[in-house]
N, C-alpha and C positions, 0 to 999 in steps of 0.2 A: 358578411360584416355590416350589411345596407342598414340591419336593425340595428343598430350603437353608434351613438355621434362618433365622426372621425376622430375627435381627441381623445375617447375613448378607446377607440380600435387602436389608435397609434400606440398608446399606452400598454393595452393588452398585447400587441405585437414584440414590443420592447420587453413587456416582461418573459415572453414567452422566447425570446431572442436569451434573454439572460439565463434562463432556463436551462436553455438548450446548450448555451457555451458553456455553462460550469458542468455539466454531463458530461461534456466532451472534455473536460480538460481533466475532470478530476476522476473519470472512469478507469483510469490506469491505476489509479490507489488499489481499487477493488479487485481487478484483474492480476495486478502486483502477485495473490497467492497465488496463482496459478502460470503466468508467463516467467515468474522467478525460478520456477522449478524447470519448467520447459527448456529456459532459455540459460539455465544454470548462471545466475546472478547474484552477486552478494547485496547484503543490504545498501554499502556504497554506491555499487553500480545501479542500482533501482533508485537509489536519492539524483543521481545522472538523470535518468530516465523521467522522472519527476521535474527536476528543472531545466531539461534541454527547453522546453516549451517555452519556458521565461525567456531568454537571449532574445529572440526575436519579438518577443511580448513586450519587452524593455524598450528597443528599438523604435517599435512602430508606433508607441503610446505619442509621442510628440508628434511625429511625422503622419498619423493616423489621425491626430484631433486639427492638425493644421489642413490636411484635405477634406476633413469633413464641414471645417470650416470655411474653405473657400471654393470647394465644387460641390457642397451640399451633401446630408447624409442617405438620401436615396440610393445614390449609385456606390458612394462610399461601402456602404453596408452589404450591399449588394455584389461587389467584387468580394469583399471581407467573408462573406457568407460561401462562395465559391471554393475560396482558397481552405476555409476551415473546414469544410465537408469533404473536399478530397484529404486531407491532412489525416483525416479521423478514419477515413476508409482505407486508407493507406498502413494506420497501425495498425489494424486487423490482418493484413500481409505480411508484417515485417517476422523474420526468422533469426533474427542477430539483435546483440546492443547496439551498434551500430546502424543498422536498417529500425529497429525501434526510436531509435535517437533522431535520426533523420525526420521520420514521419511525426514525430513531436514537435520538432524546429517548423516543420510547416506549417503544424497547428496554431505554434504561437505566432508565425507571422500571418496570418489571416485575423485570428483573435485579438492580435496587438491593438487593432484600432477599432474594435466592438465598440467598449465603454466611451471614449471621448466623442467618440462618432454618436452614438446615443445620447450623451448630453448634449451634443450640437442640437439634434431632434428634439429634444425636449426644452431646449431653451428655447425653440421656435414656436412649439404645440401645450406649452404650459405656462400658466398665469404664475406672475412672482408668487404667488400666497401660496402656492403648491407644488413650490419645488422641492422642498422637504419631502412631502408625500410621494411625489414622481419617483424621487432617488430611493427613498426606502420601498419602496414598493416593489420597485423592479429589481434592488438588491435582495430583497426577501424573495422575489419568483428564484434569482442566483440560488439562495441557500435552500429554497425547496427543492430544487435541481441534486445541490449537495445532499439533502437528507435522502432523496427517493434513490439516489444513485445505486448506493451500497445494494440493498434488497433488488431494486431493475437488474442491475448488471450482474449479481450472484443469480438470480431466475434465467435471465437472459446464456448466461455462461452456463449453467447446467443444461439449460435446453438445445444452446446452439453451439457451445462452447466460446471461451472467452474472446475469440477471432467474430464469431456471429455478433456479439454484441457489438463490435465497433463499428461491423455494416450498416447495423439496424440503425444505429446511430447519422451515422453518416448520410443514408437515406431522408431521416428525418429533420438533418440540417439543410438538405438541400432544398427541401419541401418549403421550409421558411423562407429559404433568400427567394425564389419564385411567388410568392404570396408578397412578402415586403416590396419586390420591385413591381409589382401591379397594384397595390393598395397607395404605396406611401408616396408623398410629394413635398417636395423642400418647403414650399410655400404653403401654410396652409390656406389661403385665398385660393388655391388652384385645386384644391379638392373637389370634385362635382358635389359632394354630400354635407360639405360645410355651411353653415348657419352664419346668419349675419349677427346673431347675439353669440355666437361662440367666437367670430373673428373679432367684435369689440373688446372682446376679455381679454386676448392674448397680446404679446409684445408685438414691436413692429419688426416688419421682416427686413433683412439688408438682403439685396440683390447682390449678383456675383458682380456686377460693376460697382458697387458701392463696397464690396469688401476688396477691390483690386486697389479703389480708389485709398482705402483706411489698411495700408498693411500691418500686421502683428508687430505689436513693439514688443520683440524679444526680450529685449534689455530690462525694461520696467517690468514687464510681465512675467520672468523668470525671476525677478529679485522679490516682488511680491509674494509669489508660488511657492519660495525655496523652504520657509519654513513649515508650511503646509503640507509639501512634498515628504521634507524629514518626519513628520508627525505622522504620516501616513505609511511610511516606512515601518516604524514603530508598531502600529497595526498587522501591517502586511506579513510582518516574522509570525505573527500566532498565526493569522488566517494561512498561512501556505504551511504551516507546519502541521494544520488541523487537516486541510484538504489532502497533503500527503501520507501522514503518517496514523491518522485517526484509525481507521480499517485495520491496518496488519498491528497496530497498537494492542487492539482488541484480542485479535487473533492470537498472535505470539507471545504478550506478553501474559495473559490470562487464559491460551491454549482454547480457543474456541474455534467453532468450527465455521465453515464461509459462511454459513445462513445467522449463525448467533453473533458473529461477528459486525455482518452487516445491518444487524437490526440494531446492537449497540449503536452502530455509529450513524446510522439513520435517526435515531433518538438524540445522540450530540448537535448534529447539523440542522435539526427541528428548530432547536431553540434559538439558532441564527433565524430562520424564518420568521418566528415570534419578535426578536431584537430589530431586527429590520424594520417589519413593519410598523412597531410601535417609535422606535426612534424616529422614523419619518413622521407620523402625526406630532408627535410629543413638537419636534422642531418648530414644525409651523403655529403650533396653536402659540407656544412659547412667544414666538416672533409677531402672531396677530397681536396678542396680548399688550407686548412692550415694544414694538418695533425696534429692538435691541439684536442686533445680529451677535454681537459677543455674550449673551444670555442664551438665544437659541440655539447657536451653533458651538462656540468656543467653548462654554458651561458643561453642555451637553458632553462634547468628547471628552473632557476632564473625568466627570464624574462616571462615564463608563468606562474609561481604560482603568480608574481605581479600582471600581469592582470590578470588573475582569481580573486582573491580578491577586485579589484579596481571594475570589472562588479558585483561584489556582493553588493557591498555598498548601490546602488541606491534602492534595492529590500527590505531596512529594513525600509525604508522610504515612500515606494508608495504601493498603494494598487489598482491595474487596473491589469486584468490578462492579457492583451496583455503586453504591458510593462514589466511586469513579467515573462513573456515568453522569450523574448527578453532579459532581462540580464540573466536570467538564464542558456539559450542558450549559451551566450556569454562566462561566468563564466564557462561553463563546456567545451567549444571549447579551451579556454585557458589551462584550467587544462589537459585535453587530448592530448594537442598538444606536452605535458612533457614526453609519453608513451616512445614513439621513442627513442629519448636519455638517458630514465632510464632503458629502458627492453634491451640497448646495452651495457650499463657499466657493469653487471656482464660478458657477453662476451668479454668484453675490458680487464677487471681486471684478469678474470680468465678462458682463454677458454678451459683449458682441464679439466675444474671441472663445467663448466657454470650452469649445471641444479640444481648443489648444491649451487654456489652462486645466484642465482634466486630464488631458495628457499628461501635461506635466505632473502632477499629483499621483496619478496612478502608477507614473514611474517609478515611483519611490515603492510600492508595492511589488512591481514587476522588479525591481532589483532584490526585493526582501525573497520573491520566489525563486529566484536563482542561488540565494545563499542559505534560507533557512531550511531546508530539505536535504540538501548534502551534508551540512551539518550535523543535522539531526542523525541521519544514517551513519555517520561515522562516529557519533558519539555513541550510539545504541550498537555498533560493531565493537567498539574498541572496552565498552564497561559492562554490554548487556544489559544496562540499566532505561527501559523505555521514560520514566518522567524527567529523565537527566534535561534533554531538552526543552522542558517547561522554564527551567531555570532564564535562560537566556529571554524567554516571552516576557516574564514576571519584570527583570530588570528592564527591557524596551517598554514595556508597556509606563512605568514609572517614568522611563525619562522622556516619552512622549505625552503624559499628564503636564509635565511641566514645560517643554517643551509649547506645547498648546500657546503659551500667555502670549507669545510672537507673534501668532496668526491675528490679521487683522481684517475679518469679514465684514466689518459695517463700514469699509472706508473703498468704494468704489473705483474702479483705477482709474478710468476718464472723468468722474464726476468732479465738478467746481466742489472747491474745499469746503465743506460744512453742509453739503447737500444731502437731503433725505428724501427715502422712496414718497412718492406721493400717498395719498389715504389710498385711493383706490389700487395705486399696487399692490399697496402691503397688504389688502384686503382681500383682495381678489381670488 
């Protein structure tokens, strides 16, 4: 990475991490076609396998963000990477429902801290005017991981068995963890290749001593982030419905083979890749022109939610695989369009505590990850109608679009009343 700027190198490493972690958490969706039969599981039990990851993932959102704020992203992500890598390998060794759930729980422990800690790293390594882009492009990499997972896991399964696909991804995860530890520095100024011009554009760095002297204001921060957390729960419900059940939806509702269902699922997830990237670019451009966080963050979230739910409605009334794939792709595009604005909000509201703030927000999605896959599996087992879980997504997206007006991204937690970003901060 000596040929690229350190700020670009760090962002590239974070993009790679987002892609790998999402491959590691959603590969069970494609592999479920195989292990469901081998382990003799019902759809409801498979739903529990999907959601087992989310219990520790939820618990470690806030704690992981706090650890990243307090001790730095270098060591926090190194330890997290080791845990999720081992959890991925153990999934390939599972021989029963209990051991499969145990492996997924371990994966959740490792990945629970990743996104909040990554936000801590971005806060130190990204200029204010590129926060939306940084969040959008990293989450776009996550959706790219979603998109390539079905065909990749299908190919690995055919070549190595479904167990072999988990072994391969575990080794790749370990390799990323080593590179991160060797390359990243908590303080950008400590990186041997950083330039003066890069440093001048970055926010000031708070040392560990400063962080100890300024403890997290848990009460005020939690109250400010609560509306954001609820809105993100509404988004997360749809996200985890897609990640858990879309490959199975095409395989079982339309009786497609493993390869064809994987390709349709990849097409749907690719809509999210475009949505994440575009949402991050648009939110930064709107902010650069208006210097208004409500217009750049909140309004884009509302628009994305409404367009997503409208795109889902036709799926309830048509049963043709190509049309279903098109509408599902459009709905996923619009829901993912909101990611850049949403993940910029914790950095806008609490730049000093962005890891903790983003952990509070992402706990909403983690809670949805626990509930959404299980309810979807139960409804499918009960009725045999694969489109029925989308009704809940439509309702929650509508609710989230209304509750979004309670978010106040333009009011920084510790800023004096009426304070606004400086011109250099807003346009850097």
